[in-house]
C-alpha positions in Angstrom: -24.2 156.5 143.8 -24.5 160.3 143.8 -27.9 162.0 144.2 -28.9 163.9 141.2 -30.0 166.7 143.6 -26.5 167.3 144.9 -24.2 169.9 143.4 -20.5 169.1 143.8 -17.5 171.6 144.3 -14.0 170.7 143.8 -11.2 172.1 145.9 -7.4 171.8 145.6 -5.5 171.7 148.9 -1.8 172.2 149.2 0.6 170.4 151.5 -0.4 172.7 154.4 -3.9 171.3 154.3 -2.8 167.8 153.6 -4.6 166.6 156.7 -7.9 167.6 155.4 -7.9 165.3 152.4 -11.0 163.4 151.9 -11.0 162.9 148.1 -8.6 161.3 145.8 -5.0 161.6 147.0 -2.1 162.1 144.7 1.4 160.6 145.0 4.1 162.3 147.1 7.5 163.0 145.5 10.5 164.2 147.3 10.6 168.1 147.5 7.2 168.4 145.7 3.9 169.8 147.0 1.2 167.4 147.8 -2.1 168.1 146.1 -5.4 166.4 146.6 -8.9 166.9 145.5 -11.7 167.4 148.1 -15.2 166.8 146.8 -18.0 168.3 148.9 -21.8 168.1 148.2 -23.7 171.4 148.3 -25.1 170.7 151.7 -21.7 171.3 153.2 -20.5 174.4 151.4 -23.7 176.3 150.8 -24.1 178.8 153.7 -27.6 180.3 153.8 -27.7 184.1 153.6 -30.4 186.7 153.0 -30.1 190.4 152.8 -33.0 192.8 153.6 -33.1 196.4 152.2 -35.3 199.3 153.3 -35.6 200.8 149.9 -36.5 199.3 146.5 -33.9 198.1 144.1 -31.5 197.0 146.9 -30.9 200.6 148.2 -30.9 202.2 151.7 -30.2 200.6 155.0 -29.6 196.9 154.9 -29.2 193.9 157.2 -27.6 190.5 156.4 -28.9 187.4 158.1 -27.7 183.8 158.1 -30.1 182.2 160.6 -33.6 182.3 162.1 -34.6 185.6 163.6 -37.8 186.2 165.6 -37.8 189.9 165.6 -36.1 192.1 162.9 -37.5 195.4 163.9 -34.3 196.7 165.4 -32.4 196.2 162.1 -34.6 198.1 159.7 -38.0 199.9 159.9 -39.5 198.6 156.7 -38.5 196.2 153.8 -38.9 197.0 150.1 -36.3 194.6 148.6 -34.6 191.3 149.4 -31.6 189.5 147.9 -31.3 185.8 148.8 -27.7 184.9 148.4 -28.3 181.2 149.1 -30.8 178.8 150.7 -34.5 179.0 151.0 -36.3 181.2 153.5 -39.6 182.1 154.9 -40.1 185.7 155.8 -43.1 187.0 157.9 -45.1 190.1 158.3 -45.0 190.1 162.1 -42.5 189.1 164.8 -42.4 185.5 166.1 -43.2 184.1 162.6 -46.7 185.6 162.6 -48.9 187.3 160.0 -48.4 186.8 156.2 -45.8 184.4 155.1 -43.7 184.5 152.1 -41.5 181.8 150.6 -38.2 183.0 149.0 -35.6 181.0 147.1 -32.3 182.2 145.9 -32.6 185.3 143.7 -33.3 189.0 143.7 -36.5 190.7 144.7 -36.3 194.4 143.9 -39.7 195.3 145.4 -42.2 193.6 147.8 -44.6 192.7 144.9 -41.9 190.3 143.6 -42.4 188.1 146.7 -46.3 188.5 146.4 -46.1 190.8 149.5 -49.1 192.8 150.7 -47.0 195.4 152.3 -43.3 196.4 153.1 -43.5 194.9 156.7 -41.1 192.1 157.3 -40.5 191.4 161.0 -39.1 187.9 161.2 -37.5 185.2 159.1 -36.9 181.5 159.2 -34.2 179.4 157.3 -35.7 176.3 155.7 -33.3 173.3 156.6 -31.9 170.9 154.1 -34.0 167.8 153.9 -33.0 164.5 152.2 -36.0 162.2 153.3 -39.1 161.3 151.5 -41.9 163.9 150.9 -45.5 163.0 151.9 -48.6 164.9 153.1 -51.9 163.4 154.2 -54.8 165.9 154.1 -58.1 165.4 156.0 -61.5 166.7 155.5 -62.0 167.5 159.2 -59.9 168.6 162.1 -58.1 166.0 164.3 -57.5 163.8 161.2 -61.2 163.1 160.8 -63.3 162.5 157.6 -61.9 161.6 154.2 -58.2 161.4 153.9 -55.9 161.6 150.8 -52.2 161.1 150.5 -49.9 163.1 148.2 -46.2 162.6 147.5 -45.8 165.3 144.8 -46.8 168.7 144.1 -50.6 169.5 143.7 -51.5 172.5 141.5 -55.2 172.2 142.3 -56.4 170.5 145.5 -60.1 170.3 144.5 -59.3 168.5 141.2 -57.7 165.7 143.2 -59.1 165.8 146.8 -62.7 166.9 145.7 -63.3 168.6 149.1 -63.4 172.4 149.5 -61.5 172.5 152.7 -58.5 170.9 154.5 -58.9 171.0 158.3 -55.9 168.9 159.3 -52.8 167.2 157.8 -49.7 165.1 158.6 -46.5 166.2 157.0 -43.2 164.6 156.0 -40.7 167.0 154.5 -41.1 170.7 154.0 -44.1 172.1 152.0 -45.7 175.4 151.0 -49.5 175.5 151.0 -51.4 178.2 149.1 -54.9 179.5 149.7 -55.7 179.4 145.9 -55.0 177.0 143.1 -51.9 177.4 140.9 -49.7 178.4 143.8 -51.3 181.7 144.4 -52.8 183.6 147.4 -51.8 183.5 151.0 -48.9 181.1 151.8 -48.3 178.7 154.7 -45.0 177.0 155.5 -45.4 173.4 156.9 -42.6 171.5 158.5 -42.5 167.8 159.3 -45.2 167.1 161.9 -48.9 166.9 162.7 -51.3 169.6 162.4 -54.6 169.0 164.1 -56.4 172.2 162.8 -55.8 174.8 160.2 -54.7 177.4 162.9 -51.7 175.3 163.6 -50.1 176.2 160.3 -51.1 179.8 160.8 -54.3 179.6 158.6 -57.2 182.0 159.0 -59.6 179.5 157.4 -59.3 175.9 156.1 -59.2 176.9 152.4 -56.2 175.4 150.6 -56.0 175.5 146.9 -52.6 174.1 146.1 -49.4 172.9 147.6 -45.8 172.0 146.7 -42.6 170.6 148.1 -39.5 172.7 148.9 -36.7 170.9 147.2 -34.3 173.5 145.9 -32.0 174.8 148.7 -29.1 176.7 147.1 
């Protein structure tokens, strides 16, 4: 059974690529070209790519990236627009994935306000890997997984409406999530990968205030 989240591409291969057949083969006739259909899910053909531009509206010096980069300062001095060709990305205000974090999905961002940026400083970026497992986040009232705990398996638009505690000090995460400082997916953003976070500083938080969070599920 095919997952509803997968997008499929169909390719026709001639006799020169006959050895690559993985789909439905056709019959061979003497003197004829062998054709076959190769069916690949999006995870195999969607190559992640992001393009940074120094000026607004995709003008000026630009740099194309297809993998994680800890320091972008040698490629451009400032960033006022971004085009995400494919994949989902986190971009960061400072090198080494520090400072303000911004989640970007495929699309065009003609100025930094479009990605809720606070300035035109982008100094590092991280590609968000494809994930096919289950999503779950356990949030705790205190650090080191202490106090009250609540488990979520879907998006949460307002943490206080469901958790009833003003702060989240630690959490345990399956899947990839974005946490927001304010309700309704607004304010400062934090990218959480699968793992354990004993205190809010582990996810780059300046304080334990989390107002909402959601899963990262669209990749291409």
